[in-house]
CHARMM internal coordinates of N, CA and C (Angstrom, degrees):
IC EDIT
DIST 1 N 1 CA 1.4312
DIST 1 CA 1 C 1.5165
ANGL 1 N 1 CA 1 C 110.42
DIST 1 C 2 N 1.3629
ANGL 1 CA 1 C 2 N 116.53
DIHE 1 N 1 CA 1 C 2 N -42.59
DIST 2 N 2 CA 1.4519
ANGL 1 C 2 N 2 CA 118.57
DIHE 1 CA 1 C 2 N 2 CA -177.62
DIST 2 CA 2 C 1.5399
ANGL 2 N 2 CA 2 C 112.48
DIHE 1 C 2 N 2 CA 2 C -64.08
DIST 2 C 3 N 1.3381
ANGL 2 CA 2 C 3 N 115.95
DIHE 2 N 2 CA 2 C 3 N -40.21
DIST 3 N 3 CA 1.4651
ANGL 2 C 3 N 3 CA 116.92
DIHE 2 CA 2 C 3 N 3 CA 176.99
DIST 3 CA 3 C 1.4987
ANGL 3 N 3 CA 3 C 112.17
DIHE 2 C 3 N 3 CA 3 C -61.10
DIST 3 C 4 N 1.3109
ANGL 3 CA 3 C 4 N 117.18
DIHE 3 N 3 CA 3 C 4 N -42.14
DIST 4 N 4 CA 1.4515
ANGL 3 C 4 N 4 CA 120.03
DIHE 3 CA 3 C 4 N 4 CA 178.93
DIST 4 CA 4 C 1.4975
ANGL 4 N 4 CA 4 C 112.14
DIHE 3 C 4 N 4 CA 4 C -62.91
DIST 4 C 5 N 1.3736
ANGL 4 CA 4 C 5 N 115.99
DIHE 4 N 4 CA 4 C 5 N -39.43
DIST 5 N 5 CA 1.4248
ANGL 4 C 5 N 5 CA 120.72
DIHE 4 CA 4 C 5 N 5 CA -178.83
DIST 5 CA 5 C 1.5478
ANGL 5 N 5 CA 5 C 110.41
DIHE 4 C 5 N 5 CA 5 C -69.27
DIST 5 C 6 N 1.3056
ANGL 5 CA 5 C 6 N 119.37
DIHE 5 N 5 CA 5 C 6 N -38.83
DIST 6 N 6 CA 1.4430
ANGL 5 C 6 N 6 CA 123.87
DIHE 5 CA 5 C 6 N 6 CA 174.90
DIST 6 CA 6 C 1.5192
ANGL 6 N 6 CA 6 C 109.77
DIHE 5 C 6 N 6 CA 6 C -59.82
DIST 6 C 7 N 1.3457
ANGL 6 CA 6 C 7 N 115.02
DIHE 6 N 6 CA 6 C 7 N -46.34
DIST 7 N 7 CA 1.4793
ANGL 6 C 7 N 7 CA 118.80
DIHE 6 CA 6 C 7 N 7 CA -179.85
DIST 7 CA 7 C 1.4810
ANGL 7 N 7 CA 7 C 110.56
DIHE 6 C 7 N 7 CA 7 C -60.45
DIST 7 C 8 N 1.3290
ANGL 7 CA 7 C 8 N 116.68
DIHE 7 N 7 CA 7 C 8 N -44.83
DIST 8 N 8 CA 1.4812
ANGL 7 C 8 N 8 CA 120.59
DIHE 7 CA 7 C 8 N 8 CA 179.81
DIST 8 CA 8 C 1.5821
ANGL 8 N 8 CA 8 C 110.33
DIHE 7 C 8 N 8 CA 8 C -63.39
DIST 8 C 9 N 1.3012
ANGL 8 CA 8 C 9 N 116.31
DIHE 8 N 8 CA 8 C 9 N -39.76
DIST 9 N 9 CA 1.4577
ANGL 8 C 9 N 9 CA 118.26
DIHE 8 CA 8 C 9 N 9 CA -179.35
DIST 9 CA 9 C 1.4836
ANGL 9 N 9 CA 9 C 110.51
DIHE 8 C 9 N 9 CA 9 C -66.08
DIST 9 C 10 N 1.3030
ANGL 9 CA 9 C 10 N 117.82
DIHE 9 N 9 CA 9 C 10 N -39.28
DIST 10 N 10 CA 1.4852
ANGL 9 C 10 N 10 CA 121.70
DIHE 9 CA 9 C 10 N 10 CA 175.44
DIST 10 CA 10 C 1.4944
ANGL 10 N 10 CA 10 C 113.97
DIHE 9 C 10 N 10 CA 10 C -62.05
DIST 10 C 11 N 1.3483
ANGL 10 CA 10 C 11 N 116.70
DIHE 10 N 10 CA 10 C 11 N -42.31
DIST 11 N 11 CA 1.4405
ANGL 10 C 11 N 11 CA 121.24
DIHE 10 CA 10 C 11 N 11 CA 177.14
DIST 11 CA 11 C 1.5015
ANGL 11 N 11 CA 11 C 111.18
DIHE 10 C 11 N 11 CA 11 C -66.28
DIST 11 C 12 N 1.2729
ANGL 11 CA 11 C 12 N 119.54
DIHE 11 N 11 CA 11 C 12 N -41.88
DIST 12 N 12 CA 1.4860
ANGL 11 C 12 N 12 CA 123.42
DIHE 11 CA 11 C 12 N 12 CA 177.09
DIST 12 CA 12 C 1.5088
ANGL 12 N 12 CA 12 C 112.05
DIHE 11 C 12 N 12 CA 12 C -63.26
DIST 12 C 13 N 1.3487
ANGL 12 CA 12 C 13 N 115.80
DIHE 12 N 12 CA 12 C 13 N -44.41
DIST 13 N 13 CA 1.4509
ANGL 12 C 13 N 13 CA 121.57
DIHE 12 CA 12 C 13 N 13 CA 178.61
DIST 13 CA 13 C 1.5172
ANGL 13 N 13 CA 13 C 110.44
DIHE 12 C 13 N 13 CA 13 C -60.32
DIST 13 C 14 N 1.2965
ANGL 13 CA 13 C 14 N 117.84
DIHE 13 N 13 CA 13 C 14 N -44.91
DIST 14 N 14 CA 1.4352
ANGL 13 C 14 N 14 CA 122.67
DIHE 13 CA 13 C 14 N 14 CA -178.27
DIST 14 CA 14 C 1.5632
ANGL 14 N 14 CA 14 C 107.77
DIHE 13 C 14 N 14 CA 14 C -63.96
DIST 14 C 15 N 1.3333
ANGL 14 CA 14 C 15 N 118.99
DIHE 14 N 14 CA 14 C 15 N -43.72
DIST 15 N 15 CA 1.4222
ANGL 14 C 15 N 15 CA 122.47
DIHE 14 CA 14 C 15 N 15 CA -179.33
DIST 15 CA 15 C 1.5416
ANGL 15 N 15 CA 15 C 111.89
DIHE 14 C 15 N 15 CA 15 C -62.20
DIST 15 C 16 N 1.3592
ANGL 15 CA 15 C 16 N 114.55
DIHE 15 N 15 CA 15 C 16 N -39.56
DIST 16 N 16 CA 1.4496
ANGL 15 C 16 N 16 CA 118.26
DIHE 15 CA 15 C 16 N 16 CA -178.74
DIST 16 CA 16 C 1.5238
ANGL 16 N 16 CA 16 C 111.72
DIHE 15 C 16 N 16 CA 16 C -65.16
DIST 16 C 17 N 1.3294
ANGL 16 CA 16 C 17 N 115.33
DIHE 16 N 16 CA 16 C 17 N -39.38
DIST 17 N 17 CA 1.4696
ANGL 16 C 17 N 17 CA 120.12
DIHE 16 CA 16 C 17 N 17 CA 179.45
DIST 17 CA 17 C 1.5538
ANGL 17 N 17 CA 17 C 108.14
DIHE 16 C 17 N 17 CA 17 C -70.56
DIST 17 C 18 N 1.2938
ANGL 17 CA 17 C 18 N 118.18
DIHE 17 N 17 CA 17 C 18 N -38.71
DIST 18 N 18 CA 1.5078
ANGL 17 C 18 N 18 CA 121.35
DIHE 17 CA 17 C 18 N 18 CA 175.54
DIST 18 CA 18 C 1.5035
ANGL 18 N 18 CA 18 C 109.46
DIHE 17 C 18 N 18 CA 18 C -57.12
DIST 18 C 19 N 1.3342
ANGL 18 CA 18 C 19 N 118.37
DIHE 18 N 18 CA 18 C 19 N -43.62
DIST 19 N 19 CA 1.4378
ANGL 18 C 19 N 19 CA 121.59
DIHE 18 CA 18 C 19 N 19 CA -175.23
DIST 19 CA 19 C 1.4940
ANGL 19 N 19 CA 19 C 114.07
DIHE 18 C 19 N 19 CA 19 C -80.99
DIST 19 C 20 N 1.3257
ANGL 19 CA 19 C 20 N 118.16
DIHE 19 N 19 CA 19 C 20 N -33.74
DIST 20 N 20 CA 1.4698
ANGL 19 C 20 N 20 CA 122.93
DIHE 19 CA 19 C 20 N 20 CA -169.88
DIST 20 CA 20 C 1.4950
ANGL 20 N 20 CA 20 C 114.48
DIHE 19 C 20 N 20 CA 20 C -124.68
DIST 20 C 21 N 1.3007
ANGL 20 CA 20 C 21 N 118.44
DIHE 20 N 20 CA 20 C 21 N 6.53
DIST 21 N 21 CA 1.4774
ANGL 20 C 21 N 21 CA 122.39
DIHE 20 CA 20 C 21 N 21 CA -179.80
DIST 21 CA 21 C 1.4823
ANGL 21 N 21 CA 21 C 113.86
DIHE 20 C 21 N 21 CA 21 C -59.20
DIST 21 C 22 N 1.3206
ANGL 21 CA 21 C 22 N 116.33
DIHE 21 N 21 CA 21 C 22 N -45.21
DIST 22 N 22 CA 1.4602
ANGL 21 C 22 N 22 CA 122.58
DIHE 21 CA 21 C 22 N 22 CA -177.46
DIST 22 CA 22 C 1.5930
ANGL 22 N 22 CA 22 C 108.72
DIHE 21 C 22 N 22 CA 22 C -64.55
DIST 22 C 23 N 1.3250
ANGL 22 CA 22 C 23 N 115.15
DIHE 22 N 22 CA 22 C 23 N -41.38
DIST 23 N 23 CA 1.5078
ANGL 22 C 23 N 23 CA 117.99
DIHE 22 CA 22 C 23 N 23 CA 177.35
DIST 23 CA 23 C 1.4994
ANGL 23 N 23 CA 23 C 110.84
DIHE 22 C 23 N 23 CA 23 C -63.18
DIST 23 C 24 N 1.3265
ANGL 23 CA 23 C 24 N 118.07
DIHE 23 N 23 CA 23 C 24 N -40.16
DIST 24 N 24 CA 1.4836
ANGL 23 C 24 N 24 CA 122.70
DIHE 23 CA 23 C 24 N 24 CA 177.21
DIST 24 CA 24 C 1.5121
ANGL 24 N 24 CA 24 C 109.24
DIHE 23 C 24 N 24 CA 24 C -62.71
DIST 24 C 25 N 1.2855
ANGL 24 CA 24 C 25 N 118.29
DIHE 24 N 24 CA 24 C 25 N -44.61
DIST 25 N 25 CA 1.4804
ANGL 24 C 25 N 25 CA 123.52
DIHE 24 CA 24 C 25 N 25 CA -179.60
DIST 25 CA 25 C 1.4805
ANGL 25 N 25 CA 25 C 109.48
DIHE 24 C 25 N 25 CA 25 C -59.65
DIST 25 C 26 N 1.3218
ANGL 25 CA 25 C 26 N 118.18
DIHE 25 N 25 CA 25 C 26 N -47.92
DIST 26 N 26 CA 1.4685
ANGL 25 C 26 N 26 CA 119.20
DIHE 25 CA 25 C 26 N 26 CA 175.81
DIST 26 CA 26 C 1.4449
ANGL 26 N 26 CA 26 C 115.66
DIHE 25 C 26 N 26 CA 26 C -60.07
DIST 26 C 27 N 1.3588
ANGL 26 CA 26 C 27 N 119.39
DIHE 26 N 26 CA 26 C 27 N -39.96
DIST 27 N 27 CA 1.4443
ANGL 26 C 27 N 27 CA 124.17
DIHE 26 CA 26 C 27 N 27 CA -179.77
DIST 27 CA 27 C 1.4883
ANGL 27 N 27 CA 27 C 110.67
DIHE 26 C 27 N 27 CA 27 C -66.21
DIST 27 C 28 N 1.3596
ANGL 27 CA 27 C 28 N 118.09
DIHE 27 N 27 CA 27 C 28 N -29.67
DIST 28 N 28 CA 1.4628
ANGL 27 C 28 N 28 CA 122.32
DIHE 27 CA 27 C 28 N 28 CA -177.64
DIST 28 CA 28 C 1.5590
ANGL 28 N 28 CA 28 C 112.63
DIHE 27 C 28 N 28 CA 28 C -94.91
DIST 28 C 29 N 1.3364
ANGL 28 CA 28 C 29 N 113.90
DIHE 28 N 28 CA 28 C 29 N -0.92
DIST 29 N 29 CA 1.4733
ANGL 28 C 29 N 29 CA 118.17
DIHE 28 CA 28 C 29 N 29 CA 179.85
DIST 29 CA 29 C 1.4941
ANGL 29 N 29 CA 29 C 113.94
DIHE 28 C 29 N 29 CA 29 C 75.42
DIST 29 C 30 N 1.3430
ANGL 29 CA 29 C 30 N 118.12
DIHE 29 N 29 CA 29 C 30 N 26.06
DIST 30 N 30 CA 1.4340
ANGL 29 C 30 N 30 CA 123.63
DIHE 29 CA 29 C 30 N 30 CA -179.24
DIST 30 CA 30 C 1.5315
ANGL 30 N 30 CA 30 C 110.27
DIHE 29 C 30 N 30 CA 30 C -96.89
DIST 30 C 31 N 1.3310
ANGL 30 CA 30 C 31 N 117.59
DIHE 30 N 30 CA 30 C 31 N 121.90
DIST 31 N 31 CA 1.4186
ANGL 30 C 31 N 31 CA 119.50
DIHE 30 CA 30 C 31 N 31 CA 178.72
DIST 31 CA 31 C 1.5295
ANGL 31 N 31 CA 31 C 114.91
DIHE 30 C 31 N 31 CA 31 C 80.64
DIST 31 C 32 N 1.3185
ANGL 31 CA 31 C 32 N 113.92
DIHE 31 N 31 CA 31 C 32 N -178.39
DIST 32 N 32 CA 1.4913
ANGL 31 C 32 N 32 CA 120.23
DIHE 31 CA 31 C 32 N 32 CA 178.09
DIST 32 CA 32 C 1.5399
ANGL 32 N 32 CA 32 C 108.42
DIHE 31 C 32 N 32 CA 32 C -79.24
DIST 32 C 33 N 1.3111
ANGL 32 CA 32 C 33 N 117.62
DIHE 32 N 32 CA 32 C 33 N 127.12
DIST 33 N 33 CA 1.4570
ANGL 32 C 33 N 33 CA 121.82
DIHE 32 CA 32 C 33 N 33 CA -176.43
DIST 33 CA 33 C 1.5815
ANGL 33 N 33 CA 33 C 112.32
DIHE 32 C 33 N 33 CA 33 C -60.51
DIST 33 C 34 N 1.3487
ANGL 33 CA 33 C 34 N 115.64
DIHE 33 N 33 CA 33 C 34 N -26.07
DIST 34 N 34 CA 1.4581
ANGL 33 C 34 N 34 CA 118.07
DIHE 33 CA 33 C 34 N 34 CA -176.79
DIST 34 CA 34 C 1.5337
ANGL 34 N 34 CA 34 C 111.00
DIHE 33 C 34 N 34 CA 34 C -94.33
DIST 34 C 35 N 1.2936
ANGL 34 CA 34 C 35 N 118.83
DIHE 34 N 34 CA 34 C 35 N 2.16
DIST 35 N 35 CA 1.4582
ANGL 34 C 35 N 35 CA 120.73
DIHE 34 CA 34 C 35 N 35 CA -176.42
DIST 35 CA 35 C 1.5408
ANGL 35 N 35 CA 35 C 110.83
DIHE 34 C 35 N 35 CA 35 C -74.58
DIST 35 C 36 N 1.3305
ANGL 35 CA 35 C 36 N 118.72
DIHE 35 N 35 CA 35 C 36 N 126.98
DIST 36 N 36 CA 1.4605
ANGL 35 C 36 N 36 CA 122.00
DIHE 35 CA 35 C 36 N 36 CA -177.48
DIST 36 CA 36 C 1.5142
ANGL 36 N 36 CA 36 C 108.50
DIHE 35 C 36 N 36 CA 36 C -87.88
DIST 36 C 37 N 1.3350
ANGL 36 CA 36 C 37 N 114.98
DIHE 36 N 36 CA 36 C 37 N 174.42
DIST 37 N 37 CA 1.4710
ANGL 36 C 37 N 37 CA 120.10
DIHE 36 CA 36 C 37 N 37 CA 167.08
DIST 37 CA 37 C 1.4971
ANGL 37 N 37 CA 37 C 112.48
DIHE 36 C 37 N 37 CA 37 C 89.39
DIST 37 C 38 N 1.3481
ANGL 37 CA 37 C 38 N 113.51
DIHE 37 N 37 CA 37 C 38 N -171.21
DIST 38 N 38 CA 1.4089
ANGL 37 C 38 N 38 CA 121.61
DIHE 37 CA 37 C 38 N 38 CA -178.31
DIST 38 CA 38 C 1.5128
ANGL 38 N 38 CA 38 C 112.39
DIHE 37 C 38 N 38 CA 38 C -75.41
DIST 38 C 39 N 1.2840
ANGL 38 CA 38 C 39 N 116.19
DIHE 38 N 38 CA 38 C 39 N 165.87
DIST 39 N 39 CA 1.4928
ANGL 38 C 39 N 39 CA 123.20
DIHE 38 CA 38 C 39 N 39 CA 179.04
DIST 39 CA 39 C 1.5040
ANGL 39 N 39 CA 39 C 110.47
DIHE 38 C 39 N 39 CA 39 C -71.36
DIST 39 C 40 N 1.2887
ANGL 39 CA 39 C 40 N 118.35
DIHE 39 N 39 CA 39 C 40 N 146.91
DIST 40 N 40 CA 1.5021
ANGL 39 C 40 N 40 CA 121.64
DIHE 39 CA 39 C 40 N 40 CA 171.31
DIST 40 CA 40 C 1.5134
ANGL 40 N 40 CA 40 C 106.94
DIHE 39 C 40 N 40 CA 40 C -84.02
DIST 40 C 41 N 1.3211
ANGL 40 CA 40 C 41 N 117.61
DIHE 40 N 40 CA 40 C 41 N 160.10
DIST 41 N 41 CA 1.4473
ANGL 40 C 41 N 41 CA 119.32
DIHE 40 CA 40 C 41 N 41 CA 173.74
DIST 41 CA 41 C 1.4725
ANGL 41 N 41 CA 41 C 113.84
DIHE 40 C 41 N 41 CA 41 C -54.74
DIST 41 C 42 N 1.3189
ANGL 41 CA 41 C 42 N 118.41
DIHE 41 N 41 CA 41 C 42 N -41.42
DIST 42 N 42 CA 1.4759
ANGL 41 C 42 N 42 CA 122.07
DIHE 41 CA 41 C 42 N 42 CA 177.73
DIST 42 CA 42 C 1.4813
ANGL 42 N 42 CA 42 C 113.64
DIHE 41 C 42 N 42 CA 42 C -59.59
DIST 42 C 43 N 1.3606
ANGL 42 CA 42 C 43 N 116.31
DIHE 42 N 42 CA 42 C 43 N -43.04
DIST 43 N 43 CA 1.4386
ANGL 42 C 43 N 43 CA 120.99
DIHE 42 CA 42 C 43 N 43 CA 175.65
DIST 43 CA 43 C 1.5160
ANGL 43 N 43 CA 43 C 113.47
DIHE 42 C 43 N 43 CA 43 C -64.27
DIST 43 C 44 N 1.3076
ANGL 43 CA 43 C 44 N 116.22
DIHE 43 N 43 CA 43 C 44 N -36.72
DIST 44 N 44 CA 1.4667
ANGL 43 C 44 N 44 CA 121.67
DIHE 43 CA 43 C 44 N 44 CA 174.55
DIST 44 CA 44 C 1.5049
ANGL 44 N 44 CA 44 C 111.27
DIHE 43 C 44 N 44 CA 44 C -61.53
DIST 44 C 45 N 1.3378
ANGL 44 CA 44 C 45 N 118.20
DIHE 44 N 44 CA 44 C 45 N -44.33
DIST 45 N 45 CA 1.4405
ANGL 44 C 45 N 45 CA 124.59
DIHE 44 CA 44 C 45 N 45 CA 177.88
DIST 45 CA 45 C 1.5460
ANGL 45 N 45 CA 45 C 111.48
DIHE 44 C 45 N 45 CA 45 C -61.11
DIST 45 C 46 N 1.2692
ANGL 45 CA 45 C 46 N 116.72
DIHE 45 N 45 CA 45 C 46 N -41.90
DIST 46 N 46 CA 1.4777
ANGL 45 C 46 N 46 CA 121.69
DIHE 45 CA 45 C 46 N 46 CA 178.45
DIST 46 CA 46 C 1.4650
ANGL 46 N 46 CA 46 C 111.14
DIHE 45 C 46 N 46 CA 46 C -65.99
DIST 46 C 47 N 1.2892
ANGL 46 CA 46 C 47 N 118.27
DIHE 46 N 46 CA 46 C 47 N -43.43
DIST 47 N 47 CA 1.4771
ANGL 46 C 47 N 47 CA 121.55
DIHE 46 CA 46 C 47 N 47 CA 176.95
DIST 47 CA 47 C 1.5450
ANGL 47 N 47 CA 47 C 109.20
DIHE 46 C 47 N 47 CA 47 C -61.51
DIST 47 C 48 N 1.3249
ANGL 47 CA 47 C 48 N 118.15
DIHE 47 N 47 CA 47 C 48 N -45.21
DIST 48 N 48 CA 1.4210
ANGL 47 C 48 N 48 CA 120.61
DIHE 47 CA 47 C 48 N 48 CA 178.98
DIST 48 CA 48 C 1.4952
ANGL 48 N 48 CA 48 C 112.20
DIHE 47 C 48 N 48 CA 48 C -60.20
DIST 48 C 49 N 1.3360
ANGL 48 CA 48 C 49 N 120.00
DIHE 48 N 48 CA 48 C 49 N -41.83
DIST 49 N 49 CA 1.4412
ANGL 48 C 49 N 49 CA 122.05
DIHE 48 CA 48 C 49 N 49 CA 176.25
DIST 49 CA 49 C 1.5303
ANGL 49 N 49 CA 49 C 113.00
DIHE 48 C 49 N 49 CA 49 C -58.22
DIST 49 C 50 N 1.3173
ANGL 49 CA 49 C 50 N 114.65
DIHE 49 N 49 CA 49 C 50 N -39.06
DIST 50 N 50 CA 1.4547
ANGL 49 C 50 N 50 CA 122.28
DIHE 49 CA 49 C 50 N 50 CA -178.40
DIST 50 CA 50 C 1.5335
ANGL 50 N 50 CA 50 C 112.61
DIHE 49 C 50 N 50 CA 50 C -68.41
DIST 50 C 51 N 1.3536
ANGL 50 CA 50 C 51 N 116.25
DIHE 50 N 50 CA 50 C 51 N -44.57
DIST 51 N 51 CA 1.4485
ANGL 50 C 51 N 51 CA 120.61
DIHE 50 CA 50 C 51 N 51 CA -169.24
DIST 51 CA 51 C 1.5245
ANGL 51 N 51 CA 51 C 112.77
DIHE 50 C 51 N 51 CA 51 C -98.64
DIST 51 C 52 N 1.3685
ANGL 51 CA 51 C 52 N 119.66
DIHE 51 N 51 CA 51 C 52 N -9.35
DIST 52 N 52 CA 1.4354
ANGL 51 C 52 N 52 CA 120.84
DIHE 51 CA 51 C 52 N 52 CA -175.56
DIST 52 CA 52 C 1.5413
ANGL 52 N 52 CA 52 C 110.43
DIHE 51 C 52 N 52 CA 52 C -67.48
DIST 52 C 53 N 1.2868
ANGL 52 CA 52 C 53 N 117.72
DIHE 52 N 52 CA 52 C 53 N 135.99
DIST 53 N 53 CA 1.4253
ANGL 52 C 53 N 53 CA 124.95
DIHE 52 CA 52 C 53 N 53 CA 178.21
DIST 53 CA 53 C 1.4843
ANGL 53 N 53 CA 53 C 111.62
DIHE 52 C 53 N 53 CA 53 C -89.37
DIST 53 C 54 N 1.3150
ANGL 53 CA 53 C 54 N 120.14
DIHE 53 N 53 CA 53 C 54 N 147.91
DIST 54 N 54 CA 1.4623
ANGL 53 C 54 N 54 CA 122.17
DIHE 53 CA 53 C 54 N 54 CA 170.55
DIST 54 CA 54 C 1.5104
ANGL 54 N 54 CA 54 C 117.91
DIHE 53 C 54 N 54 CA 54 C 75.36
DIST 54 C 55 N 1.2745
ANGL 54 CA 54 C 55 N 118.53
DIHE 54 N 54 CA 54 C 55 N 12.95
DIST 55 N 55 CA 1.4826
ANGL 54 C 55 N 55 CA 119.64
DIHE 54 CA 54 C 55 N 55 CA 179.32
DIST 55 CA 55 C 1.4701
ANGL 55 N 55 CA 55 C 112.01
DIHE 54 C 55 N 55 CA 55 C -131.14
END
COOR INIT
IC SEED 1 N 1 CA 1 C
IC BUILD
């Protein structure tokens, strides 16, 4: 059950980023606010640097 739950959590997390990643990037000041579409890998790294705990 735990493996299935982890798989589901991963899928839901990925879907949330796909749907709301650009909004999060805008809120954090990452990238061009008018840029459409999915996040670039570089934008993803910048967001991770901003929100990562303990580093």
